[in-house]
Jmol script that loads the backbone (N, CA, C; Angstrom):
load data "model"
ATOM      1  N   MET A   1       6.301 -28.609  67.508  1.00  0.00           N
ATOM      2  CA  MET A   1       6.043 -28.177  66.150  1.00  0.00           C
ATOM      3  C   MET A   1       7.179 -27.282  65.653  1.00  0.00           C
ATOM      4  N   LEU A   2       7.677 -26.411  66.540  1.00  0.00           N
ATOM      5  CA  LEU A   2       8.781 -25.535  66.153  1.00  0.00           C
ATOM      6  C   LEU A   2      10.025 -26.350  65.834  1.00  0.00           C
ATOM      7  N   ALA A   3      10.270 -27.405  66.598  1.00  0.00           N
ATOM      8  CA  ALA A   3      11.433 -28.252  66.338  1.00  0.00           C
ATOM      9  C   ALA A   3      11.317 -28.918  64.966  1.00  0.00           C
ATOM     10  N   SER A   4      10.128 -29.365  64.609  1.00  0.00           N
ATOM     11  CA  SER A   4       9.921 -30.005  63.317  1.00  0.00           C
ATOM     12  C   SER A   4      10.151 -29.024  62.173  1.00  0.00           C
ATOM     13  N   LEU A   5       9.641 -27.818  62.314  1.00  0.00           N
ATOM     14  CA  LEU A   5       9.850 -26.800  61.280  1.00  0.00           C
ATOM     15  C   LEU A   5      11.328 -26.431  61.168  1.00  0.00           C
ATOM     16  N   THR A   6      12.006 -26.350  62.299  1.00  0.00           N
ATOM     17  CA  THR A   6      13.435 -26.042  62.289  1.00  0.00           C
ATOM     18  C   THR A   6      14.211 -27.145  61.592  1.00  0.00           C
ATOM     19  N   GLU A   7      13.839 -28.393  61.866  1.00  0.00           N
ATOM     20  CA  GLU A   7      14.494 -29.530  61.213  1.00  0.00           C
ATOM     21  C   GLU A   7      14.257 -29.495  59.706  1.00  0.00           C
ATOM     22  N   ASP A   8      13.042 -29.208  59.296  1.00  0.00           N
ATOM     23  CA  ASP A   8      12.733 -29.133  57.863  1.00  0.00           C
ATOM     24  C   ASP A   8      13.552 -28.038  57.193  1.00  0.00           C
ATOM     25  N   ALA A   9      13.667 -26.897  57.841  1.00  0.00           N
ATOM     26  CA  ALA A   9      14.457 -25.794  57.286  1.00  0.00           C
ATOM     27  C   ALA A   9      15.930 -26.187  57.202  1.00  0.00           C
ATOM     28  N   ALA A  10      16.437 -26.888  58.197  1.00  0.00           N
ATOM     29  CA  ALA A  10      17.832 -27.315  58.183  1.00  0.00           C
ATOM     30  C   ALA A  10      18.079 -28.292  57.037  1.00  0.00           C
ATOM     31  N   VAL A  11      17.158 -29.214  56.825  1.00  0.00           N
ATOM     32  CA  VAL A  11      17.307 -30.184  55.735  1.00  0.00           C
ATOM     33  C   VAL A  11      17.301 -29.454  54.394  1.00  0.00           C
ATOM     34  N   LEU A  12      16.403 -28.523  54.221  1.00  0.00           N
ATOM     35  CA  LEU A  12      16.372 -27.754  52.972  1.00  0.00           C
ATOM     36  C   LEU A  12      17.676 -26.992  52.768  1.00  0.00           C
ATOM     37  N   GLY A  13      18.206 -26.423  53.828  1.00  0.00           N
ATOM     38  CA  GLY A  13      19.472 -25.696  53.737  1.00  0.00           C
ATOM     39  C   GLY A  13      20.625 -26.599  53.349  1.00  0.00           C
ATOM     40  N   VAL A  14      20.662 -27.787  53.934  1.00  0.00           N
ATOM     41  CA  VAL A  14      21.737 -28.729  53.615  1.00  0.00           C
ATOM     42  C   VAL A  14      21.616 -29.213  52.173  1.00  0.00           C
ATOM     43  N   VAL A  15      20.411 -29.505  51.727  1.00  0.00           N
ATOM     44  CA  VAL A  15      20.209 -29.948  50.336  1.00  0.00           C
ATOM     45  C   VAL A  15      20.595 -28.832  49.376  1.00  0.00           C
ATOM     46  N   TRP A  16      20.181 -27.623  49.663  1.00  0.00           N
ATOM     47  CA  TRP A  16      20.555 -26.490  48.806  1.00  0.00           C
ATOM     48  C   TRP A  16      22.070 -26.346  48.749  1.00  0.00           C
ATOM     49  N   PHE A  17      22.730 -26.426  49.906  1.00  0.00           N
ATOM     50  CA  PHE A  17      24.191 -26.295  49.953  1.00  0.00           C
ATOM     51  C   PHE A  17      24.857 -27.402  49.136  1.00  0.00           C
ATOM     52  N   ALA A  18      24.347 -28.632  49.259  1.00  0.00           N
ATOM     53  CA  ALA A  18      24.935 -29.752  48.519  1.00  0.00           C
ATOM     54  C   ALA A  18      24.754 -29.586  47.020  1.00  0.00           C
ATOM     55  N   LEU A  19      23.641 -29.020  46.606  1.00  0.00           N
ATOM     56  CA  LEU A  19      23.411 -28.801  45.176  1.00  0.00           C
ATOM     57  C   LEU A  19      24.251 -27.652  44.628  1.00  0.00           C
ATOM     58  N   GLU A  20      24.431 -26.614  45.415  1.00  0.00           N
ATOM     59  CA  GLU A  20      25.185 -25.446  44.970  1.00  0.00           C
ATOM     60  C   GLU A  20      26.707 -25.645  45.097  1.00  0.00           C
ATOM     61  N   HIS A  21      27.142 -26.395  46.079  1.00  0.00           N
ATOM     62  CA  HIS A  21      28.574 -26.582  46.355  1.00  0.00           C
ATOM     63  C   HIS A  21      28.857 -28.062  46.620  1.00  0.00           C
ATOM     64  N   PRO A  22      28.775 -28.899  45.587  1.00  0.00           N
ATOM     65  CA  PRO A  22      28.894 -30.346  45.807  1.00  0.00           C
ATOM     66  C   PRO A  22      30.255 -30.787  46.368  1.00  0.00           C
ATOM     67  N   ARG A  23      31.336 -30.158  45.935  1.00  0.00           N
ATOM     68  CA  ARG A  23      32.656 -30.563  46.439  1.00  0.00           C
ATOM     69  C   ARG A  23      32.813 -30.209  47.914  1.00  0.00           C
ATOM     70  N   ALA A  24      32.383 -29.027  48.285  1.00  0.00           N
ATOM     71  CA  ALA A  24      32.467 -28.635  49.699  1.00  0.00           C
ATOM     72  C   ALA A  24      31.580 -29.540  50.549  1.00  0.00           C
ATOM     73  N   ALA A  25      30.391 -29.857  50.046  1.00  0.00           N
ATOM     74  CA  ALA A  25      29.488 -30.740  50.787  1.00  0.00           C
ATOM     75  C   ALA A  25      30.090 -32.136  50.922  1.00  0.00           C
ATOM     76  N   ALA A  26      30.737 -32.626  49.880  1.00  0.00           N
ATOM     77  CA  ALA A  26      31.383 -33.935  49.955  1.00  0.00           C
ATOM     78  C   ALA A  26      32.536 -33.909  50.953  1.00  0.00           C
ATOM     79  N   GLY A  27      33.277 -32.829  50.974  1.00  0.00           N
ATOM     80  CA  GLY A  27      34.365 -32.692  51.943  1.00  0.00           C
ATOM     81  C   GLY A  27      33.853 -32.683  53.371  1.00  0.00           C
ATOM     82  N   ILE A  28      32.790 -31.936  53.606  1.00  0.00           N
ATOM     83  CA  ILE A  28      32.192 -31.874  54.946  1.00  0.00           C
ATOM     84  C   ILE A  28      31.654 -33.254  55.334  1.00  0.00           C
ATOM     85  N   ALA A  29      30.999 -33.929  54.392  1.00  0.00           N
ATOM     86  CA  ALA A  29      30.478 -35.271  54.678  1.00  0.00           C
ATOM     87  C   ALA A  29      31.611 -36.232  55.010  1.00  0.00           C
ATOM     88  N   GLY A  30      32.723 -36.125  54.295  1.00  0.00           N
ATOM     89  CA  GLY A  30      33.871 -36.982  54.573  1.00  0.00           C
ATOM     90  C   GLY A  30      34.452 -36.736  55.960  1.00  0.00           C
ATOM     91  N   VAL A  31      34.576 -35.471  56.329  1.00  0.00           N
ATOM     92  CA  VAL A  31      35.091 -35.126  57.664  1.00  0.00           C
ATOM     93  C   VAL A  31      34.144 -35.653  58.740  1.00  0.00           C
ATOM     94  N   LEU A  32      32.850 -35.487  58.534  1.00  0.00           N
ATOM     95  CA  LEU A  32      31.882 -35.991  59.512  1.00  0.00           C
ATOM     96  C   LEU A  32      31.917 -37.508  59.608  1.00  0.00           C
ATOM     97  N   LEU A  33      32.113 -38.190  58.484  1.00  0.00           N
ATOM     98  CA  LEU A  33      32.201 -39.647  58.486  1.00  0.00           C
ATOM     99  C   LEU A  33      33.415 -40.115  59.279  1.00  0.00           C
ATOM    100  N   VAL A  34      34.571 -39.514  59.025  1.00  0.00           N
ATOM    101  CA  VAL A  34      35.786 -39.896  59.744  1.00  0.00           C
ATOM    102  C   VAL A  34      35.640 -39.594  61.235  1.00  0.00           C
ATOM    103  N   THR A  35      35.073 -38.448  61.561  1.00  0.00           N
ATOM    104  CA  THR A  35      34.862 -38.087  62.963  1.00  0.00           C
ATOM    105  C   THR A  35      33.948 -39.098  63.646  1.00  0.00           C
ATOM    106  N   GLY A  36      32.893 -39.495  62.977  1.00  0.00           N
ATOM    107  CA  GLY A  36      31.980 -40.485  63.542  1.00  0.00           C
ATOM    108  C   GLY A  36      32.653 -41.829  63.758  1.00  0.00           C
ATOM    109  N   LEU A  37      33.493 -42.240  62.812  1.00  0.00           N
ATOM    110  CA  LEU A  37      34.199 -43.509  62.965  1.00  0.00           C
ATOM    111  C   LEU A  37      35.191 -43.463  64.128  1.00  0.00           C
ATOM    112  N   VAL A  38      35.901 -42.348  64.271  1.00  0.00           N
ATOM    113  CA  VAL A  38      36.837 -42.194  65.387  1.00  0.00           C
ATOM    114  C   VAL A  38      36.084 -42.244  66.711  1.00  0.00           C
ATOM    115  N   LEU A  39      34.964 -41.542  66.798  1.00  0.00           N
ATOM    116  CA  LEU A  39      34.162 -41.575  68.026  1.00  0.00           C
ATOM    117  C   LEU A  39      33.645 -42.973  68.311  1.00  0.00           C
ATOM    118  N   LEU A  40      33.245 -43.697  67.286  1.00  0.00           N
ATOM    119  CA  LEU A  40      32.772 -45.071  67.457  1.00  0.00           C
ATOM    120  C   LEU A  40      33.865 -45.959  68.044  1.00  0.00           C
ATOM    121  N   VAL A  41      35.089 -45.830  67.545  1.00  0.00           N
ATOM    122  CA  VAL A  41      36.209 -46.623  68.059  1.00  0.00           C
ATOM    123  C   VAL A  41      36.488 -46.251  69.517  1.00  0.00           C
ATOM    124  N   LEU A  42      36.498 -44.957  69.830  1.00  0.00           N
ATOM    125  CA  LEU A  42      36.771 -44.527  71.204  1.00  0.00           C
ATOM    126  C   LEU A  42      35.697 -45.020  72.176  1.00  0.00           C
ATOM    127  N   ILE A  43      34.446 -44.948  71.763  1.00  0.00           N
ATOM    128  CA  ILE A  43      33.354 -45.418  72.625  1.00  0.00           C
ATOM    129  C   ILE A  43      33.438 -46.931  72.800  1.00  0.00           C
ATOM    130  N   ALA A  44      33.754 -47.655  71.729  1.00  0.00           N
ATOM    131  CA  ALA A  44      33.881 -49.116  71.833  1.00  0.00           C
ATOM    132  C   ALA A  44      35.000 -49.493  72.796  1.00  0.00           C
ATOM    133  N   ARG A  45      36.129 -48.784  72.754  1.00  0.00           N
ATOM    134  CA  ARG A  45      37.223 -49.055  73.689  1.00  0.00           C
ATOM    135  C   ARG A  45      36.800 -48.795  75.124  1.00  0.00           C
ATOM    136  N   ALA A  46      36.097 -47.687  75.339  1.00  0.00           N
ATOM    137  CA  ALA A  46      35.653 -47.359  76.697  1.00  0.00           C
ATOM    138  C   ALA A  46      34.675 -48.410  77.223  1.00  0.00           C
ATOM    139  N   VAL A  47      33.780 -48.881  76.367  1.00  0.00           N
ATOM    140  CA  VAL A  47      32.815 -49.904  76.784  1.00  0.00           C
ATOM    141  C   VAL A  47      33.535 -51.199  77.107  1.00  0.00           C
ATOM    142  N   ARG A  48      34.483 -51.599  76.267  1.00  0.00           N
ATOM    143  CA  ARG A  48      35.240 -52.831  76.535  1.00  0.00           C
ATOM    144  C   ARG A  48      36.023 -52.722  77.837  1.00  0.00           C
ATOM    145  N   ARG A  49      36.657 -51.560  78.076  1.00  0.00           N
ATOM    146  CA  ARG A  49      37.416 -51.363  79.308  1.00  0.00           C
ATOM    147  C   ARG A  49      36.485 -51.431  80.517  1.00  0.00           C
ATOM    148  N   GLY A  50      35.338 -50.804  80.426  1.00  0.00           N
ATOM    149  CA  GLY A  50      34.364 -50.856  81.513  1.00  0.00           C
ATOM    150  C   GLY A  50      33.835 -52.257  81.740  1.00  0.00           C
ATOM    151  N   TRP A  51      33.612 -52.995  80.669  1.00  0.00           N
ATOM    152  CA  TRP A  51      33.113 -54.367  80.790  1.00  0.00           C
ATOM    153  C   TRP A  51      34.147 -55.239  81.499  1.00  0.00           C
ATOM    154  N   ARG A  52      35.437 -55.076  81.111  1.00  0.00           N
ATOM    155  CA  ARG A  52      36.489 -55.858  81.758  1.00  0.00           C
ATOM    156  C   ARG A  52      36.568 -55.534  83.246  1.00  0.00           C
ATOM    157  N   ARG A  53      36.501 -54.264  83.591  1.00  0.00           N
ATOM    158  CA  ARG A  53      36.542 -53.869  85.004  1.00  0.00           C
ATOM    159  C   ARG A  53      35.342 -54.429  85.753  1.00  0.00           C
ATOM    160  N   TRP A  54      34.173 -54.382  85.133  1.00  0.00           N
ATOM    161  CA  TRP A  54      32.961 -54.873  85.780  1.00  0.00           C
ATOM    162  C   TRP A  54      33.049 -56.378  86.005  1.00  0.00           C
ATOM    163  N   LYS A  55      33.605 -57.095  85.020  1.00  0.00           N
ATOM    164  CA  LYS A  55      33.719 -58.544  85.156  1.00  0.00           C
ATOM    165  C   LYS A  55      34.763 -58.936  86.209  1.00  0.00           C
ATOM    166  N   GLN A  56      35.761 -58.104  86.483  1.00  0.00           N
ATOM    167  CA  GLN A  56      36.818 -58.421  87.434  1.00  0.00           C
ATOM    168  C   GLN A  56      36.467 -58.079  88.871  1.00  0.00           C
ATOM    169  N   ARG A  57      35.459 -57.270  89.088  1.00  0.00           N
ATOM    170  CA  ARG A  57      35.155 -56.868  90.461  1.00  0.00           C
ATOM    171  C   ARG A  57      34.597 -58.048  91.256  1.00  0.00           C
ATOM    172  N   GLU A  58      34.767 -57.962  92.545  1.00  0.00           N
ATOM    173  CA  GLU A  58      34.348 -59.047  93.427  1.00  0.00           C
ATOM    174  C   GLU A  58      32.834 -59.010  93.610  1.00  0.00           C
ATOM    175  N   PRO A  59      32.180 -60.157  93.555  1.00  0.00           N
ATOM    176  CA  PRO A  59      30.718 -60.183  93.757  1.00  0.00           C
ATOM    177  C   PRO A  59      30.352 -59.652  95.143  1.00  0.00           C
ATOM    178  N   LEU A  60      29.194 -59.046  95.233  1.00  0.00           N
ATOM    179  CA  LEU A  60      28.769 -58.423  96.490  1.00  0.00           C
ATOM    180  C   LEU A  60      28.638 -59.441  97.622  1.00  0.00           C
ATOM    181  N   HIS A  61      28.168 -60.639  97.347  1.00  0.00           N
ATOM    182  CA  HIS A  61      27.969 -61.611  98.420  1.00  0.00           C
ATOM    183  C   HIS A  61      29.303 -62.159  98.956  1.00  0.00           C
ATOM    184  N   LEU A  62      30.400 -61.943  98.217  1.00  0.00           N
ATOM    185  CA  LEU A  62      31.707 -62.396  98.681  1.00  0.00           C
ATOM    186  C   LEU A  62      32.561 -61.256  99.234  1.00  0.00           C
ATOM    187  N   ALA A  63      32.150 -60.036  98.998  1.00  0.00           N
ATOM    188  CA  ALA A  63      32.973 -58.893  99.341  1.00  0.00           C
ATOM    189  C   ALA A  63      33.052 -58.658 100.853  1.00  0.00           C
ATOM    190  N   GLY A  64      32.068 -59.082 101.589  1.00  0.00           N
ATOM    191  CA  GLY A  64      32.052 -58.794 103.024  1.00  0.00           C
ATOM    192  C   GLY A  64      31.537 -57.401 103.279  1.00  0.00           C
ATOM    193  N   HIS A  65      30.953 -57.200 104.373  1.00  0.00           N
ATOM    194  CA  HIS A  65      30.376 -55.920 104.719  1.00  0.00           C
ATOM    195  C   HIS A  65      31.332 -55.210 105.672  1.00  0.00           C
ATOM    196  N   PRO A  66      31.489 -53.887 105.584  1.00  0.00           N
ATOM    197  CA  PRO A  66      32.419 -53.164 106.457  1.00  0.00           C
ATOM    198  C   PRO A  66      32.109 -53.346 107.943  1.00  0.00           C
ATOM    199  N   THR A  67      30.875 -53.652 108.303  1.00  0.00           N
ATOM    200  CA  THR A  67      30.519 -53.824 109.710  1.00  0.00           C
ATOM    201  C   THR A  67      30.859 -55.223 110.211  1.00  0.00           C
ATOM    202  N   ASP A  68      31.315 -56.116 109.328  1.00  0.00           N
ATOM    203  CA  ASP A  68      31.669 -57.490 109.735  1.00  0.00           C
ATOM    204  C   ASP A  68      33.015 -57.553 110.446  1.00  0.00           C
ATOM    205  N   ARG A  69      33.770 -56.484 110.448  1.00  0.00           N
ATOM    206  CA  ARG A  69      35.108 -56.519 111.029  1.00  0.00           C
ATOM    207  C   ARG A  69      35.115 -56.327 112.493  1.00  0.00           C
TER     208      ARG A  69
END
end "model"
wireframe off; spacefill off
backbone 0.3
color backbone group
């Protein structure tokens, strides 16, 4: 319940700030948008790199067991 009330207060604060300072709020929104897009690209690259590595690894049934030597 406390988390919900805190969230409601935060939303009211953000709306008040946007109404009182629209240019600053637009600037902050723009920075957050660009930051989110950059993070999305970085995460997508990491996932693709991990997928490629996962696809290249040798299957377990072909890898041999260390005790087989």
